[in-house]
N, C-alpha and C positions, 0 to 999 in steps of 0.2 A: 504494500500500500504506500503510495507516494505521500510525502509530507505536504501539509497545507502551506502554501506560500503566504507570507505576511509581510506587507510592505507599507510602512508608515508614509503617509503622504499620498499614496494611491491605494491604500489598504495594506654495506660493510662486508657481510659475507652471508652465505646460506647456512642457516642453523642446522646442526646435526643433533643426534641424541646425546652427544657429549658436550660438556661445557668447553668454551674456548680457554686457551691457556691464559692465565691472569697476567702474565708478564709480557704479553704481546698486544699491540694495538689492534683494535677491530679492523677487519678488512672487508671490503665490499665486493661482492660478485653480483652482477645484475641478472635479473630474470624477468620474464614477461609481466607477471603480476606479483607485487611484493609489498611488504611493509618495511619502511626505513625508519630506524630509531634516530630521532632528532634531539632527544633530551631524556635524561634519566633521573634528574634531581627533583626534590620537592619544590613547591611553588616558587620559592625565593632563590633557587639555584645554589651553586657552590662556587666560590665562597659566598656566604650570606652577609647582607648589609649589617655593619656594626660589629662583625666578628673579625677583628683586626689580627687575631692570632692564627687564623686559618692559614696553613702553609700554601694553600692554593693562590693566595695573593702573590707570593713570590715565585711559585711554580705553575705556569699556565697549563701544564699537562694535567694538573689535578682539578682544573675547573670543569664544572658540569652545568649544562643548561637545564631549565625546567622541563618536566616530562612532556614529551610530544612524540607522536609517530605520524608517518605519512603513508598513505595507500597510493601505490603507483601502478598504472596500467600502461605498459610500453607498447602494446599492440596498436598498430596503426602508425600513421605518419608522425604524429606529435603525441608525446606522453600525456595521459590524463592523470591528474594528481588531486588527492583529497587530504586535507590536514585534520588531525585529531588534536584538539586543544589550540587555543590562541594564547600562547604564553607571553610573559614579559620579554622573552628572548626570541620573539617571532622574526625579527629582522635577520638574525644569524641563521635561524632555522630555515627560513624561506630561501636564503642564499645557499645553504647546504643542499636543500631539496632541488634547487635549480641546477646545482652542479651534478647531482646524481641522475636527474631526469630533466634535461634542459627543455624549456619552453620559450616561445618567442618573448613572453613577458613573465617575469618571476611571479607576478600576481595572478597568473592564469591558473585558477583553481576550480575544480569541480564543486568544491564546497569545503566548509570548515565545520567539523562535528565537535560540539561542546558537551562535556560531561556535567558541569555545574558552575555555580557562581562563586567560586573561591579564586583569589586573584591569579594564581598560577595557571588557571585553566581558561580564562576569558579576557584578562586585562590587555592582552596583545591586540585585541580588536581595535584599540585606539589608533594603531598604526595604519589602519585603512582609511582614517579620517583625513579631512582637508588640510590639517596641519602637517601631515606626513605624506602618505602615498596618494591621497585623493582618489582612492579606488572607486570603481563603478560596479555596483550590483554584485558584490561578492556574496555568494549564497552561504548562509550560516544555518546549520541544522541544530535545532534546540528543542528540548521538551517544553510543554506548555507554560509552566511557571517560569522557566528560564527565559522563554520568548517574551513573556509579559514583563519580566524584570527589565530586560533590555529596552523594550518599547517605552516603559513608563518612567525611566530614570536617566538622567544625564550623567556622563556625556554620551551614553550609548544611544539614546533616542535620536541624537543629532546625526549619528551614522545612518540611521534609517531615513530621517527627513531629508538628508542630503544625498540619499541613494548610494552611499558608499557600500552598504550591505543591504541585503534583504533576508528575512527569516523564513526558513522552511520548518514548520512545526511538526515534530515527530510524535508518534504514538507508541506507547509501551508495547513491546513485542511485535510491532509491525515493521517488516523489513523495508528499507529504502533500497530500491533496485537501481544500482549505479550502472550496471551493464547486464547483459543476459545471464552472465555467470558470476557476477560480483554484487554482493548486497551487504548492507550494514543494518543490524537490528538492535535498537536500544532496549535495555531492561533497567529497572529501578533497583538501587542498592541502598541500604541504610547508612546514612552519613549525615553530618551536620547540615541542616537545610535552612540556614538563616534567610536566604534570598531565593532559593530555587530547589527543586527536587535534584537528586543526584543519580546519574545514569552510568551504566557500563555499556559496552558495545560488543556484539558478536559480529565479527568481520568474516564474511564468507568469500573465499576466492574460488577460482576454477577447480582447484584440486585440494586445497587445504583451508583451514579456518583458524581463527584466533579469537580470544576474548581479551578485552582491555578494561581492567578495573583498577585505576590508579588510586582511588580513595574509597574506603569502606570503614565503618566503625569497628566491626568484628565479624568473623565468620559465624560466631554463635548467634549474633543478632539476626543473621540471615537464616540460620537454622530455625529460629522462632517463627520466621515467616514461611517455613516449609520449603526453603530453597537451600540446598547444600552445595557448597563450593566444589566438593568432590564430583558431583554430578555435572556441574558446568565444565570442569576440567575434562571429564570423560567425553564430552560432546565435541571437543575441538582438538586441534593439533598443537596449538600454542596457547599458553595462559599467562598474560602479563598482569601481575598482581601487586597490590599495594605492599610496599616494603619501606614505608616512611621511616620507621625506627627498627633497629635490630633487636634491642632488648631494654628492659627497665634498667636505669642507671647510666645510660649513655649521655644524658644531660645532667651534669653534676649538680647535686643539691636539690634535685626534684624527684618526687615520687611520680613516676610515669604510669602507674598501674591503671589510671582512669583515662589515659589518652585515647582518643577515638580512632585508633588504627590498630590492626593486628600486628604485634611484633613479629619480625621474621623468625625469631627463635620459636615463637608459639606456632607459627605456620608450619615450620619444619617438623615440630613435634606432632602436630595434628596430621600432617601428610605422611609421616613416617611409615604407616602401614600400607600405603599405596604401592602397587607394583612399580618396578623401576621405569617401565615405559610411561607410566602416568606421572611419576616424579619428573621425568625429563621434559615434560611439557611446560613445567612451571618456570617462568622467567620473572624474577623480582625486579620491580621498577618503582620510581617515585620515592627516592631516598633522600631523607633530610640531610643537611650539611654535616650533622653529627654522626651519621650512620657510617660505621667502619667499612661497609661494603663498597663505599665510594673510593676507598684506598686500595689500589691494585695489589699492594703487598700485605694487606691485613689478614691475620689468621682466620678471622671470621669469614672472609671471602672464600678462603680455601676450604673451610669447613662446609660451607654451602655447596660448593662443587663436589666435595667428597660424598656428601649425603645424596647426591644425584640431582640436585636442583641447579638452576642457572641464574645468572645475573645479567640483566640487559646492559649493553654498552652502546654509547653513541657511535653511529656509523654502521652498525650491523644492518644487514638487509636479509629479510626472511621471505623465502619464496612461498607464494600461495597458489 
């Protein structure tokens, strides 16, 4: 089912079952239809503002962009590209996307899919505005509350009134058919909903599929809604899952037990009974600047790999 259009004013490498070596940079191998990892950090990226002691200030190789992925269809004369999340790092991410799948115009997008209204997931929309790109009619896919939030609040409403963007309103569990053999289906997840509902996406390609859940309160909250993450993993080939924090204690002096994210350590414990083939589908993404998984040499990163799970890295390309 196609989303309803809403216009204010007129109404790196191919993943295998094994984790990549942590001491090697991600490499990209192109395929016809793929997902490209454009960012893996939590909303504010790494290093985070105000955190002057982060070694990433001195070592650019440790810097990471806010979580975003792109869906690319290279079949045909010109690649078709769709972006997932409009992050504060959208300038760099669109540049990287255009290097991987060149288009005549870097803003030539089939659409931007938004999960929710937390800053790392939609604030980059501002770059489509007249102070920056002055884009025309960029399609933004959003759930109903998210669409209403953008329309009713500045500066986002101005993007609509000036026709920089238009909104395609999605419906829960209704696929957006992007091509005959490519679709994106939103589903709701429990997470802080100050301004909008929160969605995850099932991305179906010609041969393989993935789920993208960068933010969720807990797997157990989903259990209470009669949805088990293990069932979602079983339905796809790749599962990009919330890895905001590795474990309680990584932020000094704070009890993190009530933080609205599943710790990676807990996810690993919960998924431990899964067969190896199911574990290998899990790719942790959306890591806070404190998360040791962002450190290529961290023992926690090696432990994740030894347990049969994977960690998303910028520049990786996953064939669908």
